[in-house]
N, C-alpha and C positions, 0 to 999 in steps of 0.2 A: 642194466644198471639200476633199474627202478628199485630193486630189492637191496642194493648195496649201500653201505655207509662209506663214502668216498672222501679221500683227502686230495685236494688240488693245491700243489705247491705253485707259487706264482699265480694264484687264482685271481689276482686283481690286475693282471697284465692284459695286453691287447688281445691275446687269444684266450687266456684264462677266464676273463670276465664273461666271454660268450659261452665257454664250456660250462662254467658254473651256473649261468642262467639256464642253459639247456637242461642240465642235470636236475636242477631244482624244479623247473617247470614240469619235468617228467616224473617228479615225485621222489627223487633220490634224496637222502640225507647227505649234505655236503659240508665239509670243513675246509676252509680256505686258510692256507699258511702263506703269508707274504710279509716281506720286510719293507715294502713300499719304497724301494730304493730307485725305481725306474720311472718316477713320475706318475704312478698309478693311484695315488691317494684320492684323486678325483672320482675314481670308480666306487669308493666306499658307499656313497648314498644308494647306488643301485644294489650293491651286495646286501646292504642292510635291509632292503625292502623285500628281498627274495625269501620265499618260504623255506624252512628247514635248512638254512645256511648259517653256519657258525664261523665267525672270523677270528683268527688267531694271528696277532701281529708278532713276528719273530723271524729269526734267520734259520734257514734249513741246515746251516753248519753248526747250530747249537744243539748238543746232545739232549739237554733237558727239554728244550722246546720240541724237538723231534719226538721224544717219548710221549709228551703231552698230546702232540698233534696226531699220533698214530693210535691212541687209545680207542678201541672199539672199531677201528677202520678195517674194511675188507679189501679195498682197492685204492691204489695210489696213481694219480695222474701227476707226473713230475714235469712241470713246465718252468720252474724257477731257473733262471740263467741270466747272464749278461746278454741283453738283447742286441747290442751294437758291436758288430765285428771290428769297427775302427777303434773302439776304445782299447782293445787289446794291443794295439800297436804302441800305445802310450803307457799303459799299465800292463806289463808283460806277464805278471802272475795272476791277473784278474780272471782269465778264463780257466786257468788251472784250479783256482780256489772255487769258482762258481760252477765248474763242471765236474771233473773226476773226483776232486776232494769231497764235494758236497754229495754226489750220488753214492760214493762208497759208504759214507756215514749213514745216509738214508737207507741204503740196502741192508747194511749191517743191523741197523735198528729195526727194520722190518723183519729181518731174519730172527732176531732175538724175541720179537713180539708176535711172531707167527703170522705176519701179513705176507701173502704169497704173490700177489699180482701187482705189476707196475706197467703203466704205459708211459713212454718217454718221448719227449719232443726233441728229436734230433734235427738234422738239416741236410739238405742236398749238397752243402759245401764239403761234406766228408769225401765226396768223389774227387776232389781236386779239379784238375783240368782233364776231364774224361775224353778219351779218344773215340768213344762210342756214343752217338746221339741218335735217338733217345737212349738215355742211360738206364739200364735195368738195375734192380736191387742186387743182383749177383755180380755186378761189374767189379773188377779188381785189377791190380792192387789199388787200395784206397790210399792216396797220397795227398793229404790236405795241404792247402796253400796258405792257411792263416792259423793263428793261435786259437781263434774261436773254433775253426773246423777241427783242429787237433783235439780240443776239449770235448767236442761232440763225439768224435770217433773213440776217444778214450772212455767216455761215459757209456757208449754202446758196448764196448768190450767188457766193462765191469758188469753191466747188466747181464750180458750173455754168460759171463763166468759165474755169477751168483745163481742164475737160473739153472745152469747145468750142474753146479756143485751142490746146491741146497734144495732142488726140487721146486723152484719157483716158476713163474710164467712172466714173459715180457712181450710188450708190443713196442716196436721202434718205428717212429714216424719221421721220415726224411722229407722235410717241408721244402716246397718251392718258396718264393717270396710271398708271405701272407700279408694281405692288405685288408683294411677295414677301419671303421670309425675309431677315433682315439689314438691312432698311430703316432709315435713320438720320434720316429727316425725312418730312414729309407729314402730312395731317390725322389719319390713324389713329394714327400715332406720337405726335402731339401730344395726342390725346384720351386715349390710354392713360397717357402721362406725367402729364397733369393729374390724372387720377383716382387714380393712385398717390400723388400728392402730397396730394390732398384728395378722399377717396372720397365725400364728400357733395355735391359740386358740380362740374358740368362747364360751363365757359364756352365758348360757340361764337361765333366771330367772324362777324358778319353776321346775317342773318335765318334762316339754315338752309335757304333755298330754293336755294342754289347747287347745281348739279347737273352731274355730269361722269361720264365713263366711266372704269372701272378695269380694267386688263388685267393678268392674272397673268403673272409674269415668264417662265415657260416658254412660254406662248402667244406672248409677245413675241419670244423667241429663235427659236421655231419659225417665226414669220412672217418674221423677217429672213432666215433661211436659205432659206426657201421663195421669197421674192421675188428674192434674188440668183440662185437657180437658174432661175427662170421669167421674169424680165424682163431683157432683154439690150440695151436701148437705150443711147444715150450717157448720158442722165440719166433715172433711174427714181425717181419720187416716189410714196410710199405713205403713207396714214394707217394707223397700226397701233393699232387700238382694238377693243373688244368688240362694238360695234354697238348698245349700250344705255348707260344711265347711271343713277346713283343720287343722290338729294339728300343734302346734308350732314346734314339733320335725321334721316334714316333711319340714316346711319352713326353718328351720336351715340347713337341709341337702341340700335343693335346693340352698341356698345362698352359702354354702361352696363349692358345686360342681361348681357353676358359677364363683367362685373366686379362682379356682385352685385345689380344692379338697384335700388340705393338712392339713387343720385345724382340731384339735380334738375338739369335742363338749362336753362341761362340763355343767351339770345341777346343779343348786343350791339346788334343792329339794323343796318339798311342792307342793300342788295342785294349789296354787295361786302365780303368778309371783311377784306381788307388790300390795301395799295397794290401793284399789279402782278397781282392776282388776276383771272382771267377766270371770272366766276360761272356762266355758262351755256355748256356745251360738249357737243356731240354730233357726232362725226365720221362722215362717210360712209365705209363700207368696201366700197362696190360694186366699186371697182377691185381691191382686195385679194381679194374673193370671186371676181372674174372669173378669177383665176389658179388657183382651185381650193382656196384655203386656207380652213379653218374653225377658229376658236378653240374651245377646250373649255369655257371658263368664262365666265359672265356677270359683270357688274360686281358684283352682290350676292354671288355666290359667291366672287369674288376678294377682296372686302372681308372676308367672313367668314373666309376662309383666312388673310388677313393678321392679323386680330385674334387668331386661334388661335396663329399663329406668334409673335406678341409675348408672349402670355400663357404659352406653353409654353417660350419661349426663356430 
């Protein structure tokens, strides 16, 4: 990537800021396209300090903005999206517009401007409620359980179709739960916010048995860059996950302990915390490991670091 001129859509977001920083530190020329709709304007000072980084404020769904953003670009990292699954239950067209509608326009503009390569940030939620754990990349059928998941699966399909129709290349990354400094949503964020409001009680949606993998953001960025370097097929699909998982009940206990240990934990019941949630998730990372990649942190370590980041921030 050092020789590339790259575009990172959503480059001011929680994952994007770390990817942009890594690319810039490695010597790549980076253009960031972000509409700053997800509370990421606070990342602007860091972006502005990075060498060889250009910031373009605008929406990925604006054709004029896209043409400007893609001028001279060799590689696109498409991270722009609605980051919060639960928002789609209120605004039911949000994920459609921010997912398939946006990526189709981006891919078409890339095609007309001769840009061939895209890496796309998908999600493990495309698997729905998988019957196979750990879940490999070739699991199917893929039956999403949320509008967010449907938007990711539709976006994957559009990328695949453009690749095979127009001779492009694509990398699809199905993320586990990505955690790191500056997160603005997620179970750990919610638990900390709840305890700051009421230090004596922590309500946990569901029965606490929900269990998922948590990948530290720098492990995620390292894995993305590693896969782009080591996988050169037309379409390259990878689960990005730590290889283990941690139950919500344990996360609740860790947060309570870190915030004084006085709160009582109350569960609302049921195996599913909220509409659209996938309560049991464990991704196979055999394909990722076969490329030689090894993550540094386990799910528990990532959760503990996220808690510390929230309390120290």
